[in-house]
mmJSON file of the N, C-alpha and C atoms, coordinates in Angstrom:
{"data_MODEL":{"atom_site":{
"group_PDB":["ATOM","ATOM","ATOM","ATOM","ATOM","ATOM","ATOM","ATOM","ATOM","ATOM","ATOM","ATOM","ATOM","ATOM","ATOM","ATOM","ATOM","ATOM","ATOM","ATOM","ATOM","ATOM","ATOM","ATOM","ATOM","ATOM","ATOM","ATOM","ATOM","ATOM","ATOM","ATOM","ATOM","ATOM","ATOM","ATOM","ATOM","ATOM","ATOM","ATOM","ATOM","ATOM","ATOM","ATOM","ATOM","ATOM","ATOM","ATOM","ATOM","ATOM","ATOM","ATOM","ATOM","ATOM","ATOM","ATOM","ATOM","ATOM","ATOM","ATOM","ATOM","ATOM","ATOM","ATOM","ATOM","ATOM","ATOM","ATOM","ATOM","ATOM","ATOM","ATOM","ATOM","ATOM","ATOM","ATOM","ATOM","ATOM","ATOM","ATOM","ATOM","ATOM","ATOM","ATOM","ATOM","ATOM","ATOM","ATOM","ATOM","ATOM","ATOM","ATOM","ATOM","ATOM","ATOM","ATOM","ATOM","ATOM","ATOM","ATOM","ATOM","ATOM","ATOM","ATOM","ATOM","ATOM","ATOM","ATOM","ATOM","ATOM","ATOM","ATOM","ATOM","ATOM","ATOM","ATOM","ATOM","ATOM","ATOM","ATOM","ATOM","ATOM","ATOM","ATOM","ATOM","ATOM"],
"id":[1,2,3,4,5,6,7,8,9,10,11,12,13,14,15,16,17,18,19,20,21,22,23,24,25,26,27,28,29,30,31,32,33,34,35,36,37,38,39,40,41,42,43,44,45,46,47,48,49,50,51,52,53,54,55,56,57,58,59,60,61,62,63,64,65,66,67,68,69,70,71,72,73,74,75,76,77,78,79,80,81,82,83,84,85,86,87,88,89,90,91,92,93,94,95,96,97,98,99,100,101,102,103,104,105,106,107,108,109,110,111,112,113,114,115,116,117,118,119,120,121,122,123,124,125,126],
"type_symbol":["N","C","C","N","C","C","N","C","C","N","C","C","N","C","C","N","C","C","N","C","C","N","C","C","N","C","C","N","C","C","N","C","C","N","C","C","N","C","C","N","C","C","N","C","C","N","C","C","N","C","C","N","C","C","N","C","C","N","C","C","N","C","C","N","C","C","N","C","C","N","C","C","N","C","C","N","C","C","N","C","C","N","C","C","N","C","C","N","C","C","N","C","C","N","C","C","N","C","C","N","C","C","N","C","C","N","C","C","N","C","C","N","C","C","N","C","C","N","C","C","N","C","C","N","C","C"],
"label_atom_id":["N","CA","C","N","CA","C","N","CA","C","N","CA","C","N","CA","C","N","CA","C","N","CA","C","N","CA","C","N","CA","C","N","CA","C","N","CA","C","N","CA","C","N","CA","C","N","CA","C","N","CA","C","N","CA","C","N","CA","C","N","CA","C","N","CA","C","N","CA","C","N","CA","C","N","CA","C","N","CA","C","N","CA","C","N","CA","C","N","CA","C","N","CA","C","N","CA","C","N","CA","C","N","CA","C","N","CA","C","N","CA","C","N","CA","C","N","CA","C","N","CA","C","N","CA","C","N","CA","C","N","CA","C","N","CA","C","N","CA","C","N","CA","C","N","CA","C"],
"label_alt_id":[null,null,null,null,null,null,null,null,null,null,null,null,null,null,null,null,null,null,null,null,null,null,null,null,null,null,null,null,null,null,null,null,null,null,null,null,null,null,null,null,null,null,null,null,null,null,null,null,null,null,null,null,null,null,null,null,null,null,null,null,null,null,null,null,null,null,null,null,null,null,null,null,null,null,null,null,null,null,null,null,null,null,null,null,null,null,null,null,null,null,null,null,null,null,null,null,null,null,null,null,null,null,null,null,null,null,null,null,null,null,null,null,null,null,null,null,null,null,null,null,null,null,null,null,null,null],
"label_comp_id":["MET","MET","MET","PRO","PRO","PRO","TYR","TYR","TYR","ASP","ASP","ASP","THR","THR","THR","THR","THR","THR","TYR","TYR","TYR","LYS","LYS","LYS","GLU","GLU","GLU","TRP","TRP","TRP","THR","THR","THR","VAL","VAL","VAL","TYR","TYR","TYR","LYS","LYS","LYS","THR","THR","THR","ASP","ASP","ASP","THR","THR","THR","ILE","ILE","ILE","HIS","HIS","HIS","PHE","PHE","PHE","CYS","CYS","CYS","SER","SER","SER","PRO","PRO","PRO","THR","THR","THR","CYS","CYS","CYS","LYS","LYS","LYS","GLY","GLY","GLY","VAL","VAL","VAL","PHE","PHE","PHE","GLU","GLU","GLU","LYS","LYS","LYS","ASN","ASN","ASN","PRO","PRO","PRO","GLU","GLU","GLU","LYS","LYS","LYS","PHE","PHE","PHE","MET","MET","MET","ALA","ALA","ALA","LYS","LYS","LYS","LEU","LEU","LEU","GLY","GLY","GLY","LYS","LYS","LYS"],
"label_asym_id":["A","A","A","A","A","A","A","A","A","A","A","A","A","A","A","A","A","A","A","A","A","A","A","A","A","A","A","A","A","A","A","A","A","A","A","A","A","A","A","A","A","A","A","A","A","A","A","A","A","A","A","A","A","A","A","A","A","A","A","A","A","A","A","A","A","A","A","A","A","A","A","A","A","A","A","A","A","A","A","A","A","A","A","A","A","A","A","A","A","A","A","A","A","A","A","A","A","A","A","A","A","A","A","A","A","A","A","A","A","A","A","A","A","A","A","A","A","A","A","A","A","A","A","A","A","A"],
"label_entity_id":["1","1","1","1","1","1","1","1","1","1","1","1","1","1","1","1","1","1","1","1","1","1","1","1","1","1","1","1","1","1","1","1","1","1","1","1","1","1","1","1","1","1","1","1","1","1","1","1","1","1","1","1","1","1","1","1","1","1","1","1","1","1","1","1","1","1","1","1","1","1","1","1","1","1","1","1","1","1","1","1","1","1","1","1","1","1","1","1","1","1","1","1","1","1","1","1","1","1","1","1","1","1","1","1","1","1","1","1","1","1","1","1","1","1","1","1","1","1","1","1","1","1","1","1","1","1"],
"label_seq_id":[1,1,1,2,2,2,3,3,3,4,4,4,5,5,5,6,6,6,7,7,7,8,8,8,9,9,9,10,10,10,11,11,11,12,12,12,13,13,13,14,14,14,15,15,15,16,16,16,17,17,17,18,18,18,19,19,19,20,20,20,21,21,21,22,22,22,23,23,23,24,24,24,25,25,25,26,26,26,27,27,27,28,28,28,29,29,29,30,30,30,31,31,31,32,32,32,33,33,33,34,34,34,35,35,35,36,36,36,37,37,37,38,38,38,39,39,39,40,40,40,41,41,41,42,42,42],
"pdbx_PDB_ins_code":[null,null,null,null,null,null,null,null,null,null,null,null,null,null,null,null,null,null,null,null,null,null,null,null,null,null,null,null,null,null,null,null,null,null,null,null,null,null,null,null,null,null,null,null,null,null,null,null,null,null,null,null,null,null,null,null,null,null,null,null,null,null,null,null,null,null,null,null,null,null,null,null,null,null,null,null,null,null,null,null,null,null,null,null,null,null,null,null,null,null,null,null,null,null,null,null,null,null,null,null,null,null,null,null,null,null,null,null,null,null,null,null,null,null,null,null,null,null,null,null,null,null,null,null,null,null],
"Cartn_x":[0.956,0.349,0.65,-0.26,-0.168,1.044,1.579,2.254,2.167,2.646,1.938,3.125,3.682,5.063,4.328,3.713,3.088,3.397,3.55,4.214,5.438,5.905,6.868,8.211,7.816,8.856,9.568,10.663,11.234,12.77,13.009,14.541,14.87,15.932,16.667,17.337,16.769,17.545,17.711,19.512,19.85,19.821,19.262,18.993,17.169,16.504,14.67,14.922,13.809,13.21,12.21,11.875,10.862,9.852,8.794,7.798,6.868,6.918,6.026,5.23,4.251,2.766,3.393,4.243,4.545,6.266,6.43,8.137,8.136,7.143,6.821,7.302,5.968,6.457,7.935,8.561,9.697,10.74,10.527,11.483,11.338,10.041,9.662,10.792,10.783,11.36,12.839,13.29,14.669,15.666,14.857,15.194,15.304,14.587,14.794,14.648,15.603,14.876,14.455,15.412,15.537,14.416,13.625,11.969,11.211,10.909,10.041,10.427,11.367,12.091,11.687,11.611,11.903,10.316,9.294,8.321,7.657,8.188,8.147,8.806,9.138,10.056,11.484,11.831,13.326,14.207],
"Cartn_y":[5.629,5.357,4.508,4.036,2.446,2.122,0.604,0.444,0.03,0.571,0.372,0.217,-0.511,-0.363,0.374,0.403,1.298,2.986,3.32,4.47,4.723,6.045,6.239,6.534,7.101,7.665,6.64,6.816,5.849,5.991,5.503,6.114,4.79,4.592,3.565,4.144,3.696,3.989,3.219,3.309,2.077,0.917,0.1,-1.298,-1.575,-0.418,-0.154,0.446,0.164,0.799,1.105,3.051,3.22,3.805,3.444,4.291,5.797,6.446,7.208,7.826,7.887,9.27,10.203,11.04,12.271,12.249,13.449,13.643,14.483,15.469,15.96,15.542,14.241,13.35,12.539,12.423,11.87,12.772,14.54,15.232,15.661,15.607,15.585,14.361,13.505,12.33,12.269,12.911,12.86,13.803,15.095,15.891,15.469,14.42,14.14,12.769,11.911,10.522,9.298,9.909,9.502,9.717,10.639,11.052,9.772,9.711,8.915,7.201,6.923,5.742,5.367,5.932,5.978,5.443,6.212,6.273,4.476,4.341,2.937,1.809,2.378,0.994,0.996,1.392,0.8,1.704],
"Cartn_z":[-9.578,-11.367,-11.54,-12.45,-12.692,-13.676,-13.152,-14.512,-15.652,-16.779,-17.856,-19.024,-20.135,-20.965,-22.176,-22.373,-23.56,-23.773,-21.926,-22.087,-23.009,-23.563,-24.367,-23.692,-22.268,-21.859,-20.742,-20.485,-19.351,-19.35,-18.165,-17.535,-17.104,-16.628,-16.089,-14.711,-13.959,-12.465,-11.299,-11.467,-10.422,-12.076,-11.199,-11.908,-12.239,-12.45,-12.405,-13.651,-14.453,-15.452,-14.869,-14.976,-14.802,-16.128,-15.737,-17.194,-16.809,-17.872,-17.464,-18.679,-18.33,-19.173,-19.922,-19.193,-20.132,-20.18,-20.809,-20.517,-19.366,-18.99,-18.037,-16.578,-17.005,-15.54,-15.25,-16.275,-16.257,-15.968,-16.419,-15.863,-14.262,-13.602,-12.371,-11.754,-12.104,-11.368,-11.541,-12.899,-13.163,-11.788,-11.893,-10.553,-9.265,-8.637,-7.791,-7.516,-7.992,-8.512,-6.584,-5.709,-4.292,-3.633,-3.675,-3.062,-3.809,-4.756,-5.671,-5.509,-5.116,-4.902,-3.752,-2.858,-1.639,-1.312,-2.126,-2.231,-2.31,-3.29,-3.478,-2.557,-1.894,-0.668,-1.455,-2.349,-3.012,-2.188],
"occupancy":[1.0,1.0,1.0,1.0,1.0,1.0,1.0,1.0,1.0,1.0,1.0,1.0,1.0,1.0,1.0,1.0,1.0,1.0,1.0,1.0,1.0,1.0,1.0,1.0,1.0,1.0,1.0,1.0,1.0,1.0,1.0,1.0,1.0,1.0,1.0,1.0,1.0,1.0,1.0,1.0,1.0,1.0,1.0,1.0,1.0,1.0,1.0,1.0,1.0,1.0,1.0,1.0,1.0,1.0,1.0,1.0,1.0,1.0,1.0,1.0,1.0,1.0,1.0,1.0,1.0,1.0,1.0,1.0,1.0,1.0,1.0,1.0,1.0,1.0,1.0,1.0,1.0,1.0,1.0,1.0,1.0,1.0,1.0,1.0,1.0,1.0,1.0,1.0,1.0,1.0,1.0,1.0,1.0,1.0,1.0,1.0,1.0,1.0,1.0,1.0,1.0,1.0,1.0,1.0,1.0,1.0,1.0,1.0,1.0,1.0,1.0,1.0,1.0,1.0,1.0,1.0,1.0,1.0,1.0,1.0,1.0,1.0,1.0,1.0,1.0,1.0],
"B_iso_or_equiv":[0.0,0.0,0.0,0.0,0.0,0.0,0.0,0.0,0.0,0.0,0.0,0.0,0.0,0.0,0.0,0.0,0.0,0.0,0.0,0.0,0.0,0.0,0.0,0.0,0.0,0.0,0.0,0.0,0.0,0.0,0.0,0.0,0.0,0.0,0.0,0.0,0.0,0.0,0.0,0.0,0.0,0.0,0.0,0.0,0.0,0.0,0.0,0.0,0.0,0.0,0.0,0.0,0.0,0.0,0.0,0.0,0.0,0.0,0.0,0.0,0.0,0.0,0.0,0.0,0.0,0.0,0.0,0.0,0.0,0.0,0.0,0.0,0.0,0.0,0.0,0.0,0.0,0.0,0.0,0.0,0.0,0.0,0.0,0.0,0.0,0.0,0.0,0.0,0.0,0.0,0.0,0.0,0.0,0.0,0.0,0.0,0.0,0.0,0.0,0.0,0.0,0.0,0.0,0.0,0.0,0.0,0.0,0.0,0.0,0.0,0.0,0.0,0.0,0.0,0.0,0.0,0.0,0.0,0.0,0.0,0.0,0.0,0.0,0.0,0.0,0.0],
"pdbx_formal_charge":[null,null,null,null,null,null,null,null,null,null,null,null,null,null,null,null,null,null,null,null,null,null,null,null,null,null,null,null,null,null,null,null,null,null,null,null,null,null,null,null,null,null,null,null,null,null,null,null,null,null,null,null,null,null,null,null,null,null,null,null,null,null,null,null,null,null,null,null,null,null,null,null,null,null,null,null,null,null,null,null,null,null,null,null,null,null,null,null,null,null,null,null,null,null,null,null,null,null,null,null,null,null,null,null,null,null,null,null,null,null,null,null,null,null,null,null,null,null,null,null,null,null,null,null,null,null],
"auth_seq_id":[1,1,1,2,2,2,3,3,3,4,4,4,5,5,5,6,6,6,7,7,7,8,8,8,9,9,9,10,10,10,11,11,11,12,12,12,13,13,13,14,14,14,15,15,15,16,16,16,17,17,17,18,18,18,19,19,19,20,20,20,21,21,21,22,22,22,23,23,23,24,24,24,25,25,25,26,26,26,27,27,27,28,28,28,29,29,29,30,30,30,31,31,31,32,32,32,33,33,33,34,34,34,35,35,35,36,36,36,37,37,37,38,38,38,39,39,39,40,40,40,41,41,41,42,42,42],
"auth_comp_id":["MET","MET","MET","PRO","PRO","PRO","TYR","TYR","TYR","ASP","ASP","ASP","THR","THR","THR","THR","THR","THR","TYR","TYR","TYR","LYS","LYS","LYS","GLU","GLU","GLU","TRP","TRP","TRP","THR","THR","THR","VAL","VAL","VAL","TYR","TYR","TYR","LYS","LYS","LYS","THR","THR","THR","ASP","ASP","ASP","THR","THR","THR","ILE","ILE","ILE","HIS","HIS","HIS","PHE","PHE","PHE","CYS","CYS","CYS","SER","SER","SER","PRO","PRO","PRO","THR","THR","THR","CYS","CYS","CYS","LYS","LYS","LYS","GLY","GLY","GLY","VAL","VAL","VAL","PHE","PHE","PHE","GLU","GLU","GLU","LYS","LYS","LYS","ASN","ASN","ASN","PRO","PRO","PRO","GLU","GLU","GLU","LYS","LYS","LYS","PHE","PHE","PHE","MET","MET","MET","ALA","ALA","ALA","LYS","LYS","LYS","LEU","LEU","LEU","GLY","GLY","GLY","LYS","LYS","LYS"],
"auth_asym_id":["A","A","A","A","A","A","A","A","A","A","A","A","A","A","A","A","A","A","A","A","A","A","A","A","A","A","A","A","A","A","A","A","A","A","A","A","A","A","A","A","A","A","A","A","A","A","A","A","A","A","A","A","A","A","A","A","A","A","A","A","A","A","A","A","A","A","A","A","A","A","A","A","A","A","A","A","A","A","A","A","A","A","A","A","A","A","A","A","A","A","A","A","A","A","A","A","A","A","A","A","A","A","A","A","A","A","A","A","A","A","A","A","A","A","A","A","A","A","A","A","A","A","A","A","A","A"],
"auth_atom_id":["N","CA","C","N","CA","C","N","CA","C","N","CA","C","N","CA","C","N","CA","C","N","CA","C","N","CA","C","N","CA","C","N","CA","C","N","CA","C","N","CA","C","N","CA","C","N","CA","C","N","CA","C","N","CA","C","N","CA","C","N","CA","C","N","CA","C","N","CA","C","N","CA","C","N","CA","C","N","CA","C","N","CA","C","N","CA","C","N","CA","C","N","CA","C","N","CA","C","N","CA","C","N","CA","C","N","CA","C","N","CA","C","N","CA","C","N","CA","C","N","CA","C","N","CA","C","N","CA","C","N","CA","C","N","CA","C","N","CA","C","N","CA","C","N","CA","C"],
"pdbx_PDB_model_num":[1,1,1,1,1,1,1,1,1,1,1,1,1,1,1,1,1,1,1,1,1,1,1,1,1,1,1,1,1,1,1,1,1,1,1,1,1,1,1,1,1,1,1,1,1,1,1,1,1,1,1,1,1,1,1,1,1,1,1,1,1,1,1,1,1,1,1,1,1,1,1,1,1,1,1,1,1,1,1,1,1,1,1,1,1,1,1,1,1,1,1,1,1,1,1,1,1,1,1,1,1,1,1,1,1,1,1,1,1,1,1,1,1,1,1,1,1,1,1,1,1,1,1,1,1,1]
}}}
């Protein structure tokens, strides 16, 4: 998903601010953030 700060949904994971296109995407991320951050190389 492209980085876009116009997205209304966001969360902070460790020191990174992650933006989401929808509450659904945010919820999926928050259930298992390590899985998604590993894909980003973090």
